[in-house]
C-alpha positions in Angstrom: 79.4 -46.3 112.1 82.7 -45.2 113.5 85.3 -47.3 115.3 84.4 -45.3 118.4 80.8 -46.3 118.0 81.8 -50.0 117.7 84.0 -50.0 120.8 81.2 -48.3 122.8 78.6 -50.9 121.9 77.1 -52.4 125.0 77.7 -56.1 124.1 79.5 -58.3 126.6 80.0 -61.1 124.0 79.0 -62.1 120.5 75.4 -63.4 120.6 74.9 -67.0 119.4 71.8 -68.8 118.5 73.4 -72.3 118.8 76.4 -71.9 120.9 79.3 -72.1 120.1 78.5 -72.9 116.4 76.2 -70.2 115.0 76.3 -66.5 115.5 73.0 -64.7 115.4 72.1 -62.5 112.4 74.3 -64.5 110.0 74.1 -66.9 107.1 74.7 -70.6 107.7 75.1 -73.4 105.2 74.2 -77.1 105.7 75.5 -79.5 103.0 75.5 -83.2 102.4 74.6 -85.9 99.9 71.0 -86.8 99.2 68.8 -88.8 101.5 71.0 -88.4 104.6 68.6 -86.5 106.9 69.4 -82.8 106.3 65.8 -81.8 106.2 65.1 -83.9 109.3 68.0 -82.2 111.1 66.6 -78.7 110.2 63.0 -79.6 111.1 64.1 -81.0 114.5 66.1 -77.8 115.1 63.1 -75.6 114.1 60.8 -77.4 116.6 63.4 -77.1 119.4 63.5 -73.3 118.8 59.7 -73.0 118.7 59.4 -75.0 121.9 62.1 -72.7 123.4 64.2 -75.6 124.5 67.5 -74.7 126.2 69.7 -77.0 124.2 69.9 -78.8 120.9 72.0 -81.9 120.5 73.9 -81.2 123.7 74.8 -77.6 123.1 73.1 -74.4 124.3 70.2 -73.0 122.3 69.7 -69.3 123.0 66.1 -68.6 121.8 64.7 -65.1 121.9 61.3 -65.2 120.1 60.5 -68.9 119.6 59.5 -68.4 115.9 60.9 -70.1 112.8 60.1 -69.6 109.1 60.6 -72.8 107.1 60.7 -72.2 103.3 60.2 -75.7 101.8 60.6 -76.5 98.1 61.0 -80.3 98.3 58.0 -81.2 100.6 54.3 -80.5 100.5 52.0 -79.7 103.4 50.7 -83.3 103.2 54.2 -84.7 103.5 55.1 -82.5 106.5 51.7 -83.3 108.1 52.6 -87.0 108.0 56.2 -86.4 109.3 55.1 -84.2 112.2 52.5 -86.6 113.3 55.0 -89.4 113.2 57.6 -87.5 115.2 55.4 -85.7 117.6 52.1 -87.6 118.0 51.7 -86.6 121.6 52.5 -82.9 121.1 49.7 -80.3 121.4 49.4 -78.8 117.9 49.0 -75.3 119.4 52.6 -75.5 120.6 53.8 -75.3 117.0 51.8 -72.3 116.0 55.1 -70.3 115.5 56.6 -72.8 113.2 55.6 -71.1 109.9 56.0 -73.2 106.7 56.0 -71.6 103.2 55.6 -74.0 100.4 57.1 -73.1 97.0 56.2 -69.5 96.8 56.8 -67.8 93.4 58.8 -64.9 95.0 60.8 -66.3 98.0 62.4 -63.0 98.9 59.1 -61.1 99.0 57.1 -63.7 100.9 59.9 -64.3 103.5 60.2 -60.5 104.2 56.5 -60.3 104.6 56.7 -63.0 107.3 59.6 -61.3 108.9 57.6 -58.1 109.0 54.7 -60.0 110.6 56.5 -61.0 113.8 60.1 -61.3 115.3 61.8 -64.4 114.2 64.8 -66.4 115.4 65.6 -68.5 112.3 64.7 -68.7 108.6 65.3 -72.1 107.0 65.7 -72.3 103.2 65.2 -75.9 102.0 66.8 -75.9 99.5 69.0 -73.1 98.1 69.2 -74.5 94.6 65.5 -74.3 94.2 65.1 -70.6 95.3 68.2 -69.3 93.4 67.2 -68.3 89.9 70.6 -67.5 88.6 73.6 -69.5 87.3 74.9 -71.5 90.2 78.5 -71.4 89.0 78.5 -67.6 88.5 80.1 -66.2 91.6 78.8 -62.7 91.1 75.2 -63.8 90.7 75.4 -66.0 93.8 76.8 -63.3 95.9 74.3 -60.7 94.8 71.4 -63.0 95.5 72.8 -63.9 99.0 73.3 -60.2 99.7 69.5 -59.9 99.9 69.4 -62.4 102.8 72.4 -60.7 104.5 70.5 -57.5 104.6 67.3 -59.1 105.9 69.4 -60.9 108.6 70.7 -57.6 109.8 67.4 -55.7 109.4 65.2 -58.2 111.2 67.8 -59.6 113.6 67.4 -63.2 112.5 69.6 -66.0 111.3 69.3 -67.7 107.9 70.3 -71.3 107.2 70.5 -72.7 103.7 70.3 -76.4 102.9 72.3 -77.3 99.8 73.9 -80.3 98.2 77.4 -81.6 97.7 78.8 -82.3 94.2 78.6 -85.8 92.8 81.2 -88.3 94.2 82.4 -85.9 96.9 81.5 -88.5 99.5 84.7 -90.3 98.6 86.6 -87.2 99.8 87.0 -85.9 103.3 84.6 -83.3 104.7 85.4 -80.0 103.1 83.6 -76.7 102.5 84.6 -77.0 98.8 82.5 -80.1 98.4 79.4 -77.9 97.9 77.9 -77.9 94.4 78.3 -74.7 92.4 80.3 -71.5 92.9 82.7 -71.0 95.8 80.8 -67.8 96.4 78.1 -69.7 98.3 80.4 -70.9 101.1 82.3 -67.6 101.1 79.1 -65.7 102.1 78.3 -68.2 104.9 79.7 -67.5 108.3 79.4 -71.2 109.2 79.3 -74.2 106.9 78.4 -77.7 108.1 78.5 -81.0 106.3 76.3 -84.0 107.4 77.7 -87.4 106.6 76.6 -91.0 107.0 78.9 -93.7 108.5 79.0 -97.3 107.5 77.0 -98.3 110.6 74.2 -95.8 109.8 75.1 -93.1 112.2 75.5 -89.4 111.2 78.5 -87.1 111.6 78.1 -83.3 111.6 81.3 -81.6 110.6 81.9 -77.8 110.8 83.9 -77.2 107.7 83.9 -73.4 108.1 83.4 -71.3 111.1 84.8 -67.7 111.2 84.5 -67.6 115.0 84.8 -71.3 115.8 87.9 -72.4 117.7 90.2 -74.6 115.7 89.7 -77.6 118.0 86.0 -77.7 117.2 86.7 -77.5 113.5 88.9 -80.6 113.8 86.1 -82.9 115.2 82.5 -83.7 114.5 79.3 -84.3 116.4 78.6 -88.0 116.4 74.8 -88.4 116.1 72.3 -91.3 116.1 69.5 -91.1 113.6 66.5 -93.3 114.4 63.5 -94.6 112.5 61.4 -91.6 113.6 63.9 -89.3 111.8 65.1 -87.9 115.1 68.7 -87.1 115.9 70.3 -87.7 119.3 73.7 -86.7 120.5 
């Protein structure tokens, strides 16, 4: 692809999935300590995409296909059944037919690509990265090579990937920072956007954008203040 080709591309602006935070066809990271609601956040996002809602937590959601693949390693179909019924008891089940869960497959890359081949998809959620990565988490080369597979799939299938991961022990005493993530720095380096979810003393949640290659500086300096209720729903 030449510079001439790039300048002649018919694209008025960079496409976003969740504007102005997430570019399409990129890798996104969500970090935080345990039991803070990271999976609930991703599940709520997935449902908003499948229902083709126009916004998520007060910001534009630009849905193309209305399909999400959710690769879950920490929950079972029985757990998700209970949670979905609790959160969406009045929702017609047929409306979630394009929310496609995969539970603990032996070969994540293979089964995810099979699903991407099956139908166009807006978002693939990996919950969580440490369970699907089979290398040494502190080996930068190993982490980068593994994430390269997902980068190629994002480009090939025109979808976005988001990886749930965890912060290192005792990092909650520090301020929000992309370097709080457990393991090699190579993980955050491959992400185009990195978010950190935190809990306040009064039980609210704060979503920080600790890395965003195309995010304006003023957005990196503030967070989204969120309520998190007993039904595991976030509101802005």
